[in-house]
C-alpha positions, -999 to +999 in steps of 0.1 A: +319-703-435+301-718-405+301-752-390+283-768-360+282-803-346+261-814-316+263-846-297+287-869-279+320-873-297+312-844-321+336-827-346+333-794-364+354-776-389+350-743-408+376-730-434+375-695-448+384-659-441+355-652-417+350-688-404+332-699-373+330-734-358+312-749-328+311-784-314+290-794-284+293-828-267+312-848-242+342-854-265+338-825-289+364-810-312+362-777-331+385-761-356+382-728-376+408-717-401+409-682-416+420-646-410+390-639-387+383-674-373+365-683-342+362-718-326+343-730-296+340-765-281+317-772-251+317-804-231+340-826-211+373-832-228+366-807-255+392-793-278+392-761-298+416-746-323+415-714-344+442-705-369+444-670-385+455-635-378+426-626-356+417-660-343+398-668-311+395-702-295+374-712-265+371-746-247+347-751-218+346-784-200+368-805-177+402-814-193+395-791-223+422-777-245+422-743-263+448-733-289+450-703-312+476-693-338+478-658-352+491-623-345+460-611-325+448-645-312+432-654-279+428-688-263+405-694-234+400-725-213+377-725-182+372-761-173+390-780-146+424-793-156+422-773-189+449-757-210+451-725-230+479-721-255+490-695-280+511-713-308+541-694-321+540-678-355+570-684-378+574-648-390+603-628-375+590-596-391+558-595-370+552-597-332+523-617-319+499-597-297+480-626-283+468-639-249+462-673-234+437-674-205+431-703-182+408-698-152+396-733-143+407-753-113+442-767-118+444-751-153+475-738-170+485-715-199+515-709-221+524-685-249+554-673-270+577-644-262+559-610-260+524-625-256+504-625-224+491-653-201+463-650-176+460-677-150+435-682-122+436-701-089+404-717-075+399-731-040+383-765-032+349-749-035+356-737-070+358-700-060+382-679-080+407-667-054+436-653-075+439-641-111+472-630-124+486-617-157+521-617-170+538-607-203+559-636-215+596-628-213+593-606-182+594-612-145+608-648-150+580-660-173+596-681-200+583-685-235+563-716-244+564-730-208+532-740-190+523-719-160+496-723-133+491-704-100+497-718-066+475-712-035+495-680-028+487-666-063+523-670-076+532-683-110+546-719-110+562-734-140+548-768-150+573-793-165+547-815-182 
């Protein structure tokens, strides 16, 4: 399957084992469901979601959200005030080996136990000053809690 929507307030969805979905526009949304899904939304206030064992989700644009569910998933958000999230899988017999990456200004990431988060800190000029990784469940990083970096490059839990 493949799906693409271009324009303001776009939406795109692809369902199948080797799905791909892309939406481009100011208020885009993209969803791909399948074992090897990929989803991408580009534009301000974009949203991207991929569900499947080897899913990937990417959202580029201010206030974007990227979410992926699956055992080998990746979620990437690079716009200002964006979020990257790995959704927990309800299967106690399998561990998730997934990563949530948020590198935009004032962005944040969260993931379940055993997964990884990567968070960046940018200065007022937009330069990437710090980039830090952590495995959830170690070094004080709690599962399913939002984290961002402060100006010192330290993880800070976000209550919202």
